[in-house]
VEXKOLVO-833183 format. One record per residue: x, y, z of N, C-alpha, C in turn. Coordinates in Angstrom, 2 decimals, m for minus. Last residue first. Layout:
residues N
     n.c1     n.c2     n.c3    ca.c1    ca.c2    ca.c3     c.c1     c.c2     c.c3
        X        Y        Z        X        Y        Z        X        Y        Z
...
***
This chain:
residues 301
     n.c1     n.c2     n.c3    ca.c1    ca.c2    ca.c3     c.c1     c.c2     c.c3
     6.43    38.87   m36.47     5.87    40.23   m36.49     4.43    40.20   m36.01
     8.44    36.72   m34.44     7.36    36.91   m35.42     6.83    38.33   m35.33
    11.95    36.39   m34.18    10.69    36.87   m33.62     9.68    37.06   m34.74
    13.70    33.37   m34.91    13.37    34.74   m35.25    12.05    35.13   m34.59
    14.08    31.28   m32.04    14.36    31.59   m33.42    14.11    33.05   m33.70
    15.17    29.46   m29.22    14.65    30.72   m29.74    15.05    30.88   m31.21
    14.43    26.05   m28.89    15.44    27.06   m29.18    14.78    28.31   m29.73
    13.18    23.92   m26.24    13.16    24.50   m27.58    14.28    25.52   m27.70
    11.19    22.15   m24.43    12.65    22.21   m24.61    12.84    22.66   m26.05
     8.43    22.30   m22.23     9.07    22.70   m23.49    10.58    22.60   m23.37
     7.46    21.19   m19.89     6.51    21.72   m20.87     7.15    21.95   m22.23
     7.98    18.71   m17.60     8.65    19.48   m18.66     7.62    19.89   m19.71
     6.77    17.05   m15.79     6.62    18.49   m15.58     7.23    19.33   m16.70
     7.39    14.45   m16.16     5.97    14.80   m16.25     5.74    16.30   m16.16
    10.25    14.51   m15.74     9.66    14.25   m17.06     8.22    14.70   m17.19
    12.23    15.10   m13.92    11.01    15.91   m13.91    10.20    15.71   m15.19
    14.20    13.21   m14.58    13.68    13.28   m13.21    12.35    14.02   m13.14
    14.70    13.82   m17.24    14.20    12.49   m16.89    13.56    12.51   m15.51
    15.71    16.38   m16.99    14.46    16.18   m17.73    13.86    14.81   m17.45
    18.10    15.84   m15.59    17.07    16.71   m15.01    15.72    16.47   m15.68
    19.50    14.28   m17.45    19.15    13.72   m16.14    18.01    14.51   m15.51
    19.74    16.19   m19.49    19.06    14.93   m19.76    18.62    14.27   m18.45
    21.29    18.13   m18.27    19.91    18.44   m18.65    19.12    17.16   m18.89
    23.70    16.77   m18.03    23.00    17.22   m16.83    21.53    17.51   m17.12
    24.31    16.37   m20.75    24.15    15.22   m19.85    23.37    15.61   m18.61
    24.51    18.99   m21.71    23.51    18.09   m22.27    23.25    16.92   m21.33
    26.69    19.89   m20.20    25.39    20.52   m20.05    24.29    19.60   m20.56
    28.69    18.19   m21.19    28.35    18.17   m19.77    26.99    18.77   m19.53
    28.79    18.80   m23.99    28.37    17.48   m23.52    27.96    17.47   m22.05
    27.32    21.42   m25.70    28.41    21.07   m24.77    27.98    19.83   m23.98
    25.72    22.55   m27.64    25.86    21.09   m27.60    27.04    20.65   m26.73
    25.17    25.15   m27.42    26.44    24.82   m28.08    26.74    23.33   m28.02
    23.20    27.17   m26.53    22.91    26.00   m27.35    24.15    25.59   m28.15
    23.14    28.13   m23.27    23.85    28.32   m24.52    23.70    27.04   m25.33
    19.91    28.34   m21.76    21.18    27.65   m21.93    21.83    28.07   m23.25
    17.63    29.20   m19.27    18.20    29.56   m20.56    19.62    29.00   m20.64
    14.78    27.82   m17.70    16.23    27.98   m17.73    16.66    28.30   m19.14
    11.84    28.56   m15.80    12.54    28.34   m17.07    14.03    28.52   m16.87
     8.98    27.44   m14.06    10.36    27.92   m13.98    11.02    27.63   m15.33
     5.59    28.06   m13.16     6.58    27.60   m14.14     7.95    28.24   m13.90
     3.55    28.96   m11.51     4.62    28.18   m10.90     5.68    27.67   m11.89
     4.36    32.52   m11.23     4.58    31.09   m11.07     3.36    30.27   m11.46
     4.00    35.11   m11.88     3.67    34.75   m10.50     3.79    33.25   m10.26
     6.64    35.10   m14.22     5.47    35.78   m13.67     5.26    35.43   m12.21
     8.61    32.24   m13.87     7.97    33.16   m14.80     6.73    33.78   m14.16
    11.62    31.93   m12.06    10.20    31.65   m12.13     9.59    32.67   m13.08
    14.71    31.42   m13.81    13.79    32.24   m13.04    12.41    31.62   m13.07
    18.11    31.47   m14.85    16.90    30.71   m14.54    16.02    31.56   m13.64
    20.90    31.54   m16.96    19.88    32.32   m16.27    18.68    31.41   m16.04
    22.52    29.63   m17.86    23.18    30.90   m17.52    22.20    31.87   m16.89
    22.33    26.25   m16.80    21.60    27.44   m17.28    22.37    28.70   m16.90
    23.52    23.94   m15.81    24.28    24.78   m16.73    23.55    25.98   m17.28
    22.38    22.53   m13.82    22.50    21.84   m15.11    23.20    22.69   m16.16
    22.16    24.37   m11.81    23.18    23.31   m11.66    23.42    22.60   m12.99
    19.95    25.74   m12.82    21.25    26.42   m12.74    22.38    25.40   m12.62
    18.05    23.71   m12.50    18.31    24.25   m13.83    19.67    24.97   m13.86
    18.08    23.39    m9.73    18.54    22.29   m10.57    18.82    22.76   m12.00
    16.99    25.82    m8.85    18.36    25.44    m8.46    18.91    24.37    m9.39
    14.41    25.60    m9.95    15.30    26.68   m10.36    16.76    26.32   m10.05
    13.49    23.36    m8.52    13.61    23.30    m9.98    14.55    24.39   m10.48
    13.45    24.39    m5.92    14.36    23.29    m6.25    14.55    23.17    m7.75
    11.42    26.29    m6.06    12.79    26.73    m5.79    13.79    25.65    m6.18
     9.34    24.47    m6.43     9.61    25.49    m7.46    11.03    26.02    m7.30
     9.31    22.98    m4.10     9.64    22.30    m5.36     9.97    23.30    m6.46
     8.40    24.69    m2.07     9.83    24.40    m2.18    10.23    23.72    m3.48
     6.22    26.83    m1.71     6.31    25.80    m2.75     7.79    25.46    m2.98
     6.55    28.67     0.26     5.31    27.89     0.28     5.35    26.72    m0.70
     9.01    29.87    m0.35     8.81    29.24     0.97     7.57    28.35     1.04
     8.50    30.77    m3.10     9.42    29.67    m2.79     9.20    29.06    m1.40
     6.75    33.03    m3.04     6.29    31.73    m3.54     7.19    30.59    m3.08
     8.08    35.27    m2.11     6.85    34.86    m1.43     6.41    33.46    m1.82
    10.33    35.41    m3.73    10.50    35.53    m2.29     9.26    35.10    m1.52
     9.38    35.37    m6.33    10.05    34.18    m5.82    10.16    34.22    m4.29
     8.44    37.84    m6.99     7.46    36.87    m6.50     8.14    35.62    m5.93
    10.54    39.27    m8.10    10.19    39.51    m6.70     9.22    38.49    m6.14
    13.00    38.18   m10.06    11.54    38.05    m9.96    11.16    38.17    m8.48
    15.57    40.18   m11.45    15.07    39.41   m10.31    13.55    39.33   m10.39
    17.79    41.29   m13.10    16.58    40.63   m13.58    16.09    39.62   m12.53
    20.02    42.00   m11.55    19.03    43.02   m11.95    17.71    42.36   m12.32
    21.44    39.73   m11.12    21.27    40.62    m9.98    20.25    41.71   m10.26
    21.69    38.57   m13.59    20.77    37.95   m12.64    20.53    38.82   m11.41
    21.84    40.03   m16.58    22.40    40.22   m15.25    21.38    39.70   m14.22
    22.44    38.62   m19.67    21.40    38.90   m18.68    22.04    38.94   m17.30
    25.23    40.22   m21.41    24.44    39.08   m20.95    23.37    39.53   m19.95
    25.28    42.76   m24.01    25.72    42.17   m22.75    24.77    41.05   m22.33
    25.14    44.30   m26.36    24.97    42.84   m26.42    25.51    42.16   m25.16
    25.10    47.02   m26.25    26.41    46.39   m26.11    26.36    44.87   m26.13
    22.43    47.80   m26.69    23.53    48.57   m27.28    24.84    47.78   m27.31
    20.85    46.00   m25.33    20.60    46.23   m26.74    21.79    46.90   m27.42
    21.88    46.19   m22.74    21.95    44.91   m23.45    21.75    45.10   m24.95
    21.20    48.82   m22.10    22.61    48.43   m22.19    22.77    47.14   m22.98
    18.41    48.62   m22.05    19.05    49.55   m22.97    20.52    49.18   m23.18
    18.12    46.80   m19.94    17.70    46.42   m21.29    18.36    47.31   m22.33
    19.00    48.35   m17.79    19.76    47.15   m18.17    19.40    46.70   m19.58
    16.99    50.29   m17.69    18.37    50.70   m17.96    19.20    49.51   m18.43
    14.82    48.65   m17.03    14.78    49.47   m18.24    16.19    49.88   m18.65
    15.63    47.68   m14.57    15.48    46.74   m15.69    15.49    47.51   m17.01
    15.65    50.13   m13.12    16.86    49.32   m13.25    16.77    48.35   m14.43
    13.28    51.52   m12.72    14.13    51.91   m13.84    15.34    51.04   m14.05
    13.20    51.09    m9.27    12.47    51.57   m10.45    13.45    52.03   m11.52
    14.28    50.31    m6.93    14.84    49.68    m8.13    14.11    50.14    m9.40
    12.93    51.52    m4.85    14.32    51.94    m5.09    14.90    51.35    m6.37
    10.51    50.30    m4.48    10.55    51.55    m5.25    11.96    51.98    m5.62
     9.54    47.42    m4.05    10.92    47.89    m4.19    10.97    49.17    m5.03
     7.47    45.57    m1.77     7.63    46.53    m2.86     9.06    47.09    m2.86
     6.94    42.20    m1.10     7.68    43.40    m0.72     7.85    44.30    m1.93
     3.91    40.39    m0.58     4.97    40.83    m1.48     5.62    42.11    m0.97
     1.81    39.30     0.84     3.05    39.59     1.56     4.19    40.05     0.68
     0.45    37.96    m1.97     0.32    37.98    m0.52     1.66    38.18     0.16
     0.92    37.61    m4.64     0.98    38.99    m4.13     0.90    39.05    m2.61
     0.52    34.86    m4.85     1.84    35.42    m5.14     1.99    36.83    m4.57
    m2.24    34.62    m4.31    m1.24    34.02    m3.41     0.13    34.66    m3.60
    m3.26    35.95    m6.55    m3.56    36.45    m5.19    m2.54    35.91    m4.19
    m2.45    34.30    m8.61    m1.89    35.66    m8.53    m2.10    36.23    m7.14
    m1.71    30.95    m7.54    m2.64    32.00    m7.95    m1.97    33.35    m7.81
     0.15    28.36    m8.78     0.21    29.50    m7.86    m0.77    30.55    m8.37
    m0.04    24.72    m8.79    m0.10    26.05    m9.40     0.00    27.12    m8.33
     1.73    21.60    m8.88     1.01    22.64    m8.15     1.06    23.97    m8.90
     3.39    20.16   m10.57     1.95    19.88   m10.58     1.15    20.97    m9.88
     5.81    22.43   m12.09     5.38    21.40   m11.15     3.86    21.24   m11.17
     7.12    22.97   m15.23     6.03    23.38   m14.33     5.66    22.23   m13.40
     9.76    24.17   m17.12     9.32    23.10   m16.22     8.25    23.64   m15.28
    11.32    24.81   m20.15    10.22    25.21   m19.26     9.80    24.01   m18.43
    14.30    25.81   m21.53    13.60    24.65   m20.96    12.58    25.19   m19.96
    15.82    27.07   m24.40    14.97    27.34   m23.25    14.28    26.06   m22.83
    18.80    28.14   m25.98    17.92    27.02   m25.64    17.13    27.37   m24.39
    19.38    30.61   m28.40    19.40    30.23   m26.99    18.39    29.11   m26.74
    18.96    31.40   m30.98    19.88    30.30   m30.77    19.98    29.85   m29.33
    18.33    34.73   m30.09    18.30    33.72   m31.14    19.38    32.66   m30.90
    17.93    36.77   m28.43    18.21    35.49   m27.79    18.22    34.36   m28.81
    18.16    40.11   m28.47    18.49    38.97   m29.31    18.85    37.75   m28.47
    15.88    42.52   m28.29    16.67    41.69   m27.39    16.93    40.36   m28.09
    14.71    45.27   m28.86    15.46    44.40   m29.75    16.42    43.58   m28.89
    11.36    45.99   m27.75    12.81    46.02   m27.59    13.45    45.02   m28.54
     8.46    48.03   m27.34     9.16    46.95   m28.06    10.67    47.11   m27.93
     6.99    48.80   m24.41     7.98    49.35   m25.32     8.68    48.20   m26.03
     3.89    49.31   m22.80     4.79    48.41   m23.51     5.72    49.17   m24.45
     2.02    49.25   m20.12     2.82    50.25   m20.84     3.97    49.49   m21.49
     0.92    47.20   m18.69     0.20    47.65   m19.88     0.94    48.71   m20.67
     1.84    46.56   m16.30     2.17    45.61   m17.36     1.57    46.01   m18.68
     1.15    48.68   m14.88     0.63    47.40   m14.38     0.93    46.27   m15.38
     4.22    50.18   m15.70     2.87    50.38   m15.20     2.38    49.09   m14.57
     5.92    48.24   m18.28     5.89    49.08   m17.09     4.43    49.32   m16.70
     7.89    46.06   m20.16     6.55    46.37   m19.66     6.67    47.15   m18.35
     9.58    45.66   m23.14     9.71    46.15   m21.77     8.31    46.56   m21.33
     9.09    42.86   m25.27     8.70    44.20   m24.83     9.13    44.45   m23.40
     9.29    40.81   m28.14     9.86    41.21   m26.86     9.54    42.66   m26.52
     5.93    40.44   m29.54     7.38    40.51   m29.70     7.97    40.98   m28.37
     3.14    40.72   m29.50     3.76    39.39   m29.50     5.23    39.40   m29.92
     0.93    42.46   m29.80     2.21    42.76   m30.47     3.06    41.49   m30.59
    m1.00    41.08   m28.39    m1.37    41.67   m29.68    m0.10    41.96   m30.48
     0.18    40.43   m26.02     0.03    39.36   m27.00    m0.52    39.85   m28.34
     0.06    42.81   m24.53     1.35    42.32   m25.01     1.18    41.31   m26.14
    m2.59    43.02   m23.71    m2.13    43.87   m24.80    m0.81    43.37   m25.38
    m2.76    41.33   m21.48    m3.41    40.94   m22.74    m2.85    41.72   m23.92
    m1.80    42.08   m19.04    m0.82    41.62   m20.02    m1.45    41.15   m21.33
    m4.11    42.94   m17.62    m3.00    43.86   m17.84    m2.03    43.40   m18.92
    m7.33    42.25   m19.02    m6.18    41.85   m18.22    m4.97    42.68   m18.60
    m9.43    43.41   m20.31    m9.62    42.04   m19.83    m8.47    41.57   m18.95
    m8.66    45.83   m21.25    m9.76    45.83   m20.28    m9.96    44.45   m19.66
    m6.89    45.25   m23.22    m6.32    45.59   m21.91    m7.39    45.68   m20.84
    m8.30    44.99   m25.55    m8.11    43.78   m24.74    m7.49    44.08   m23.38
    m8.30    47.71   m26.50    m9.53    46.98   m26.23    m9.28    45.82   m25.26
    m5.59    48.29   m26.84    m6.39    49.08   m25.90    m7.67    48.35   m25.52
    m4.96    46.48   m28.85    m4.29    46.39   m27.55    m5.08    47.14   m26.49
    m6.49    47.49   m30.96    m6.78    46.16   m30.41    m6.18    46.01   m29.01
    m5.16    49.92   m31.37    m6.57    49.92   m30.97    m6.97    48.58   m30.37
    m2.64    48.99   m32.12    m2.76    49.86   m30.96    m4.20    49.88   m30.44
    m3.23    47.59   m34.42    m2.72    46.86   m33.27    m2.86    47.68   m32.00
    m6.41    48.88   m35.67    m4.95    48.79   m35.66    m4.51    47.96   m34.45
    m9.30    47.45   m37.06    m8.67    48.03   m35.88    m7.15    47.84   m35.99
   m11.07    46.49   m39.01    m9.99    47.40   m39.39    m9.39    48.14   m38.18
   m13.06    44.64   m38.99   m13.23    45.81   m38.12   m12.18    46.88   m38.39
   m13.77    42.25   m40.42   m13.19    43.43   m41.07   m13.44    44.71   m40.27
   m14.44    39.93   m39.24   m15.52    40.89   m39.45   m15.03    42.23   m39.98
   m11.99    38.57   m39.17   m13.17    37.92   m39.73   m14.28    38.91   m40.08
   m10.23    40.40   m37.89   m10.02    39.99   m39.27   m11.30    39.43   m39.90
   m11.32    40.76   m35.35   m10.94    41.93   m36.13   m10.81    41.58   m37.61
   m11.51    38.14   m34.47   m12.74    38.90   m34.73   m12.45    40.12   m35.60
    m8.74    37.54   m34.17    m9.58    36.78   m35.09   m10.85    37.55   m35.45
    m7.97    39.37   m32.20    m7.32    39.41   m33.52    m8.18    38.70   m34.56
    m9.52    38.45   m30.08    m9.75    39.79   m30.61    m9.15    39.94   m32.00
    m8.28    35.97   m29.72    m9.70    36.02   m30.07   m10.04    37.38   m30.67
    m5.76    36.81   m28.93    m5.89    36.15   m30.23    m7.36    36.06   m30.67
    m6.37    37.86   m26.40    m5.81    38.71   m27.44    m5.98    38.10   m28.82
    m7.30    35.54   m25.07    m8.18    36.70   m25.25    m7.67    37.59   m26.39
    m4.99    33.93   m25.08    m6.23    33.46   m25.71    m7.16    34.64   m26.02
    m3.26    35.49   m23.56    m2.96    35.25   m24.97    m4.20    34.79   m25.72
    m4.49    35.29   m21.09    m4.37    36.60   m21.72    m4.09    36.47   m23.21
    m4.16    32.55   m20.59    m5.50    33.13   m20.72    m5.48    34.48   m21.41
    m1.27    32.35   m20.46    m2.07    31.64   m21.45    m3.45    32.24   m21.67
     0.82    33.38   m18.90    m0.07    34.30   m19.62    m0.98    33.64   m20.63
     2.45    31.95   m17.26     2.80    31.97   m18.68     1.85    32.82   m19.52
     1.98    31.24   m14.65     2.79    32.43   m14.90     3.19    32.60   m16.35
     0.29    29.16   m14.05     1.66    28.81   m14.43     2.56    30.03   m14.64
    m2.39    28.97   m13.90    m1.67    29.05   m12.64    m0.19    28.80   m12.83
    m2.81    26.61   m16.64    m3.12    27.84   m15.93    m2.47    27.80   m14.55
    m0.83    25.37   m19.43    m1.47    25.22   m18.11    m1.77    26.58   m17.49
    m1.64    25.27   m22.75    m0.85    26.04   m21.78    m1.52    25.91   m20.42
    m3.67    23.99   m24.12    m2.41    23.27   m23.92    m1.52    23.96   m22.87
    m6.94    23.77   m25.02    m6.06    24.35   m24.02    m4.84    23.45   m23.81
    m8.62    24.53   m27.88    m7.87    23.47   m27.23    m6.82    24.08   m26.32
   m11.72    25.50   m29.03   m10.56    25.93   m28.26    m9.90    24.72   m27.60
   m13.75    26.69   m31.47   m13.17    25.45   m30.93   m11.84    25.83   m30.30
   m16.56    28.65   m31.89   m15.18    28.62   m31.41   m14.85    27.21   m30.94
   m18.63    30.40   m34.09   m18.35    29.12   m33.45   m16.88    29.08   m33.11
   m20.48    33.47   m33.90   m19.30    32.69   m34.22   m19.31    31.35   m33.49
   m22.44    36.16   m35.19   m22.35    34.91   m34.44   m21.12    34.12   m34.88
   m20.77    39.34   m35.77   m21.92    38.43   m35.74   m21.66    37.19   m34.91
   m19.86    42.63   m35.65   m19.49    41.30   m35.17   m20.75    40.44   m35.03
   m20.83    45.10   m36.18   m20.50    44.25   m37.34   m20.19    42.81   m36.91
   m21.01    46.47   m33.84   m22.22    45.79   m34.30   m21.96    44.90   m35.52
   m18.93    46.58   m31.26   m18.88    46.65   m32.72   m20.00    45.80   m33.30
   m19.44    46.24   m28.55   m18.93    47.53   m29.01   m19.03    47.70   m30.52
   m20.33    43.63   m28.32   m21.16    44.71   m27.77   m20.74    46.06   m28.33
   m18.23    42.19   m29.39   m19.53    42.16   m30.07   m20.45    43.28   m29.59
   m16.23    42.64   m27.46   m16.06    43.16   m28.81   m17.40    43.23   m29.54
   m17.41    41.33   m25.21   m16.98    42.73   m25.13   m16.89    43.35   m26.52
   m17.80    38.75   m26.15   m18.96    39.55   m25.75   m18.61    41.03   m25.65
   m15.14    37.93   m26.69   m16.16    37.95   m27.75   m17.30    38.88   m27.36
   m14.01    38.13   m24.11   m13.51    38.96   m25.20   m14.56    39.06   m26.31
   m15.41    36.18   m22.71   m15.53    37.58   m22.29   m15.07    38.53   m23.39
   m14.48    33.92   m24.11   m15.91    34.25   m24.11   m16.11    35.72   m23.74
   m11.78    34.08   m23.44   m12.19    34.06   m24.85   m13.65    34.48   m24.97
   m11.76    33.92   m20.68   m11.40    35.19   m21.30   m11.72    35.24   m22.79
   m14.44    32.51   m18.91   m13.32    32.27   m19.82   m13.02    33.55   m20.59
   m16.73    32.91   m17.52   m15.54    33.62   m17.05   m14.32    33.39   m17.93
   m18.60    31.28   m18.67   m18.86    32.72   m18.69   m17.63    33.54   m18.30
   m17.65    28.76   m18.01   m17.51    29.23   m19.38   m17.68    30.74   m19.47
   m15.90    28.87   m14.86   m17.11    28.72   m15.63   m16.88    29.26   m17.04
   m12.62    27.37   m14.47   m13.56    28.48   m14.34   m14.81    28.16   m15.14
   m10.12    25.92   m15.08   m10.76    25.97   m13.76   m11.61    27.23   m13.60
   m10.19    24.00   m17.97    m9.95    25.32   m17.40   m10.77    25.47   m16.13
    m8.59    21.01   m18.83    m9.80    21.62   m18.29    m9.45    22.95   m17.62
    m6.71    20.70   m21.77    m6.68    20.89   m20.32    m7.98    21.55   m19.87
    m8.81    19.72   m24.52    m7.51    19.81   m23.87    m7.62    19.94   m22.36
   m11.52    21.89   m25.59   m10.83    20.61   m25.52    m9.52    20.81   m24.74
   m14.68    23.49   m25.90   m13.33    23.45   m25.34   m12.81    22.03   m25.26
   m16.71    25.42   m27.85   m16.32    24.04   m27.57   m14.88    24.04   m27.09
   m19.33    27.59   m28.16   m17.99    27.44   m27.60   m17.75    25.99   m27.24
   m21.01    29.88   m30.01   m20.96    28.45   m29.74   m19.52    28.13   m29.36
   m22.63    32.93   m29.49   m21.36    32.20   m29.44   m21.60    30.72   m29.18
   m24.93    34.40   m29.20   m24.19    34.51   m30.45   m22.92    33.71   m30.53
   m25.82    33.66   m26.64   m25.55    35.07   m26.96   m24.64    35.21   m28.17
   m24.99    30.59   m27.43   m25.23    31.34   m26.20   m24.82    32.79   m26.45
   m25.91    27.73   m29.24   m25.53    29.15   m29.26   m25.92    29.83   m27.95
   m26.79    25.17   m29.45   m25.78    25.43   m28.42   m25.38    26.90   m28.35
   m28.41    24.71   m31.52   m29.08    25.05   m30.27   m28.09    25.42   m29.18
   m28.08    25.28   m34.70   m27.19    25.21   m33.55   m27.91    25.67   m32.29
   m29.68    25.78   m36.82   m29.42    24.36   m36.53   m28.50    24.17   m35.32
   m29.69    28.46   m37.02   m30.96    27.82   m36.71   m30.78    26.35   m36.35
   m27.12    29.08   m37.83   m27.47    29.33   m36.43   m28.77    28.67   m36.04
   m27.11    28.55   m40.56   m26.38    27.65   m39.67   m26.84    27.82   m38.23
   m28.61    30.73   m41.45   m29.09    29.38   m41.71   m28.42    28.37   m40.77
   m27.00    32.91   m40.63   m28.34    32.72   m40.08   m28.86    31.31   m40.27
   m23.56    31.75   m40.07   m24.59    32.54   m40.74   m25.97    32.19   m40.19
   m20.82    32.03   m38.07   m22.05    31.25   m38.22   m23.09    32.15   m38.89
   m17.33    32.05   m38.64   m18.59    32.80   m38.65   m19.76    31.83   m38.83
   m14.92    30.59   m36.42   m15.62    30.66   m37.71   m16.93    31.40   m37.57
   m11.82    29.86   m35.00   m13.00    30.73   m34.96   m13.62    30.81   m36.35
    m9.75    28.07   m32.94   m10.37    28.06   m34.26   m11.69    28.83   m34.17
    m6.87    27.90   m31.26    m8.11    28.67   m31.28    m8.63    28.73   m32.70
    m4.73    26.23   m29.10    m5.29    26.26   m30.45    m6.65    26.94   m30.39
    m1.78    27.33   m27.26    m3.12    26.77   m27.36    m3.53    26.74   m28.83
     1.77    26.55   m27.12     0.62    27.37   m27.49    m0.68    26.59   m27.38
     5.13    26.75   m27.23     4.06    26.25   m26.37     2.84    27.13   m26.60
     6.75    28.12   m29.03     6.73    26.67   m29.07     5.68    26.02   m28.20
     6.87    30.84   m28.65     5.94    30.35   m29.66     5.79    28.83   m29.64
     6.99    33.06   m26.25     7.47    31.70   m26.46     6.48    31.02   m27.40
     7.94    36.47   m25.82     7.01    35.46   m26.35     7.70    34.12   m26.54
     8.76    38.12   m22.91     9.35    37.44   m24.05     8.36    36.39   m24.56
     8.69    41.09   m21.14     7.89    40.00   m21.68     8.60    39.43   m22.90
    10.31    42.32   m18.39    10.45    42.11   m19.83     9.61    40.90   m20.21
     9.18    44.75   m15.96     9.54    43.42   m16.39     9.81    43.42   m17.88
     7.85    46.36   m13.27     8.83    46.52   m14.34     9.33    45.13   m14.70
     4.74    47.70   m11.99     5.74    46.66   m12.21     6.78    47.11   m13.22
     2.45    48.84    m9.64     3.35    49.20   m10.73     4.47    48.17   m10.79
    m0.56    47.15    m8.79     0.84    47.43    m8.51     1.57    47.86    m9.77
    m3.90    48.16    m7.72    m2.96    47.42    m8.55    m1.52    47.80    m8.16
    m5.28    49.96    m6.16    m5.13    48.60    m5.66    m4.21    47.73    m6.50
    m5.30    52.57    m6.90    m6.41    51.75    m7.40    m6.31    50.28    m6.97
    m2.91    53.61    m5.88    m4.17    53.94    m5.19    m5.34    53.07    m5.64
    m0.46    50.92    m6.10    m1.14    52.10    m6.61    m2.41    52.38    m5.82
     2.59    49.90    m4.72     1.14    49.68    m4.79     0.47    50.98    m5.18
     5.64    49.52    m6.63     4.80    50.17    m5.61     3.35    49.74    m5.78
     7.24    47.51    m7.98     7.76    48.83    m7.60     6.95    49.47    m6.47
     8.38    44.45    m8.42     7.17    45.10    m7.94     7.59    46.43    m7.32
    10.00    43.15   m11.19    10.14    43.94    m9.98     8.81    44.61    m9.65
    11.04    40.55   m12.75     9.72    41.13   m12.46     9.82    41.84   m11.12
    12.94    38.90   m15.30    12.83    39.82   m14.18    11.40    40.27   m13.98
    11.45    38.08   m18.05    12.83    38.27   m17.63    12.81    39.33   m16.53
     8.75    35.91   m18.28     9.22    37.21   m17.78    10.71    37.13   m17.51
     7.28    34.36   m21.18     8.02    34.31   m19.93     8.37    35.74   m19.53
     4.20    33.26   m22.75     5.31    34.20   m22.57     6.07    33.82   m21.31
     2.48    31.33   m25.34     2.71    31.81   m23.98     3.86    32.81   m23.95
     0.15    31.79   m28.12     1.36    31.31   m27.47     1.51    31.86   m26.06
    m2.51    30.75   m29.96    m2.13    31.66   m28.87    m0.97    31.09   m28.07
    m2.85    30.24   m33.06    m2.11    29.50   m32.04    m1.65    30.45   m30.94
    m5.80    29.98   m35.12    m4.70    30.72   m34.51    m4.07    29.87   m33.41
    m7.75    29.65   m37.97    m7.04    28.93   m36.92    m5.85    29.75   m36.44
   m10.93    30.17   m39.17    m9.63    30.81   m38.96    m8.96    30.15   m37.76
***
């Protein structure tokens, strides 16, 4: 079974308050980006096959390709997902996994969370666990706050620690998106260091989303703010420069995604020559950093 775990971007990310459990309440919009994805191939290993596979580790044979992941195999979210699901559901047997990493880590794109969610989806289908999307989302949320989003994989308003999801009808069809990631990454721990909480803005993104859905209004940059930019930009000036250059190139909205370091720009896809020329110069200058230049299409169910 072959799946393509895709990434996401955040439209705004407000840090509302620190919770007693040490996590933070957030308000953001998750938007799936299907054009940039990993590859996850999962197959069942029967008893006869398992005798010829000395590489099996607790029922799992794991082969990774592509970008090297900066963690031990035991800490990979795909491996952790398999072991969590296999422990809970005895129907889950031995599997072979081939994983190709294309989404960079430390990028604010949720690649690891997407990998975990898609692994759970694969196990659910291969072993006929008959778990609903809601049940799958609950399972994978134990692995990370935004894992549940990738089970639904459609635009969602996210609240709480990112685990309270409300599907939204936000139409960006035809909008051009450019993703640029500098060579340096940003850890979540670094992004949260010194972050300023904003309890006074609780509900602002939710209210703006409701207005956008009803009246088809544009993205308000004054509301859809990423609070992590204030802590990340001073330490990583190149990230701030990329955002500025995307806006200069004609983006009607640009932001760092999540905790960074990827920055995205949204453009009206009207083939306007000045915008195209500016973007072409920008993409040439940051050629090694451009992850995606694509157009939003229909959302997948």
